[in-house]
N, C-alpha and C positions, 0 to 999 in steps of 0.2 A: 359630724362636726369636729367631737371630740377626739376619735379613731384617727380621722384626717391629722390633725393637725400632732398626733401621737405617732404617727408612722413620717410624718415628714421629718420632724425630731429625731426619730432613730435615724432617718438619711442620714440627718445632719453631721449626728453623731459617730455615724460610719464611715462618711466621707472625711471627715479630720481624721479620722482613724487611721484611715487609709494613706492621706495627706505626710500624716506623720511617720509610718512606716515607710513610705518611699522617701523620707529625706534623711530619718535613718541609714536607711539600705545604701541612700547615696553618699550618708559622709562618708561610712563603713565602707566603701569599693573606694574612695578617695585615699582612705587611710592605709591601705594594702600595701604599702609600697615596701619595695626591698631596702635594709640598710643602705645598700650602697645606692640605690636611686635618689632615698633620701638625702643623704651624704651630697649627691650631685644635686641635687636641688638648695640646698642650701649654701655649696660654694657657689652658685650661678648668682643666686639672689647676693649674696654679699659682693660679688665681683661688681653686679648690676650698680648695688648702693656705693661701694665705694667703700668699703669696711672689710677687714684685714679678715679674710677666709676662718683662716684655723682659729680667731677667736667668734665668730661666728660657731662654728661645730665646739667651740669650746664652751661656750652657754649653750648649745642643746644638749649637749654630754651631761652637763653635769645638774642645768635643770628638768630634763626629765629620760635622763638616759637614752633620748631620740624614739621617745613614745612619744605616736600621735595622740594615742587612748588618756593620757596622763590629766587625773583633776587632784590638785593640789585641796590641801583641805581648808585652804584660805581663799580656794577657788578658780587658780589660775590653771589654765587649760591647753594642751598640745604639747607641741614639742619645746615651743620655745617659752613654756609658761606664761600666757598671755593673760590677765586680767580682765574680765570681761568691759570692767569700767576704765581702761586704759585701750581697750578694743573698742569700744563707742563712743567714750570721748578725747580721742585721739586722730582715730581713723573712719567713724561713724561704723562699724561693723558690728553686726547682732552676734552675742554671745555662743550660739549654734552653731557657727561657722567656725570657730575655733577648732574643732576637731576636724578640720581639713587639713591637713599639712602644708599645701599649696600658698591656703590663706594664712595660717599660721607660722609660718617661717618669712613670709616677705613680710608682715606685722612684725616681728620680731627683728626682723635684721635692720628697717625702716627705723624701729626706733631705736636699735643700737646708735645708728648712723646718728639720729638727732640727739641723742645723749651724747657719744663724741664731740657734735658739732656744740654743743650748745656748754662743755668742758674742756673746748680745748684740745680734742683728740688725748685728753687724760683718763686712760681705761680702765683705771681703780675708781675714780670717781663716777663713771660712766656707768660703770657692774655694780659699784654699789648702790647709785638709785635704782637702774633696772631693778635688782630685789630688794631693796629696800622703801624705795621713794626718794624723795624731793628732799629728805630730812639732811643727806648732802650738805646745804647751806646753813653755816651755824647762826646763831641770834645777830650775831657780831656782823656778820658777811660774810665770813671766811668760808672754804671749803673744806670737808675732811671727808676721813672716809669714816659711814655708820660703824659703829663697834660692832653690834651686830652680826655685819653682814662682813666683815673681815677675815675670815673665815672660808666666806663663800666667793669673795675676789679672790683670795689664795689658789683656790681649787680649782676657776677658772683659769687662772694665767697659769698654772700648772699644765692642764688638761690645753691649753693653746698656745705652750711649748712642743707638746707632744704632737698635737695635727700640724704643726708646722713643715713637718716631712710627709705628711700625709701625699701617696703620690696624685689623688684628683687634686690638693691646693698646690701643687708643683707643677701640674698640668695646668692647673685654672693661669697661676702666675705668667709664665712660661707662651701661653698666646696672647694674653694680652700686653706682654713686652713684646711680641712678635710684629703684634698688630702699630704699636708705637714706631717700634723699627720702620715698618714699611710705611708712617704718616712722615718718616724723617729720611725714607731711602735716596730723596732726590737733593738733600743738603751738603754743600761745601762741608765736610768736620772742620778741615783745616779754618773755615771763618769764624766756627764757633767761640766766641768767650774773646775775639778782638774786639778793641773800641772804632776799626777802625779798618778799610781793608785800599786798594790802590784803585782805582776807575782807570779808564779808557786809555787817556794821556797820561797816567801816572802819577796822577795827584790823589791825596786821600780823599776817601768818600766818608763822608761821616756815616756812621748807624747809630739808629734812633735809642735811645735809651731804654730801657726796659724798667718795668716794675718789677721790683727785687723777688716776689713770688715766681715771678715767669721763668727768672735767672734763676733762680734754686731748682726751678723744674728741668728747667733746657742745661743746668749742670749734671742733673741725674739721668737724662736721657743720653747724654754725651756719654758719662759712662758708665752704663747699660749695654751703649753700641760696641764702644772698645769692646767689653766682656766679649760680648757677638763676633766681632771678629774675630778675637782670642780662639774662641772655643771653634770657628768654623774652622780657624789653621789647625788646632788641635784634629778636627775629623778630617780634612783635608791629607794629615800626616797617617792618620788612622787610614785611608783608604789607598794609600801608598804600600800597605802592609804590615805598619804595627798596629797593635792593639790595646785600645787604652782597656783599663779596667774596668767591670762592669760593675755596678753597684747590685749588693743583692737586693731582693724584692723588699718593697715597703710592708710592714704589717701597718693593716690600714685601722686596727684599732685595739 
C-alpha cells in the first residue's frame, strides 16, 4: 500500500517537472526573436494601440535593451520590464507569461496607452509613472515628474528622437497615412473647411457643425492629403526623367 502511494507520488512529481520543462522550452522558443522581428512587433503593437512607435521603441531600449529575458532587481520582467503586480492587477496576466515577448510587448504598449490617456498625452508624466509609479500625483493633487525618474524620462525621450527616423517607424506611419487617404479618396477636398456649399439650385446648403475634435482631425487629414498630392507630383516629375535625391539607408540601432 505504502509502495503504491510512493510510486504515485513519484509519478506526480515527474509529471510536474515535465510540464515545467515544457513551459520553459515554450517560453524560450517564443523569446528567440531577432532584433528586427522584435522591433517590428513593438511598432505593430504601438500602431494598433495608437502609441507613438518611436516612444514604444525607446521604452524597450531603455528598460531592457530589447532583452525578452531581462529581470530587474525589483522583479520587472521582459522587453518592456512589466512588474508582475501590474500584469496581474491591470491585465490579469500571470508573471510566467511575461517572458513571452508577444505578451510582454502588448502589455507594455497597452500600459503606455493607459498612462497617456490618464495624463492627457503628457509623455513625461506617463513615463515617470511607468518607471516610478503613481507618485506623480502630489499631495495637493498637482502632477509632477517624480524626481527619481527624471533621468529615466530624459533618456527615453532622447531615444524616442533617435527612433523617430527608424525605417520601420517611417514605414508604419506611411502605411497608416495611406489608409486614411483611402478613406477620404472619394471626398471633394474643395468643400473641406467651408461652412456651406451651393445646392442644385444655387442656394447655400447648410453643413452640419462638427465637434471641435472632428474638425481638428479633419484639418490634419487635409494637410496630410495635400502633402501626398505634392509627393505624387514630385514622383511624376521624377518618372519623366528627373532624379530625386535618395536618402542614405537609415541605421536601425
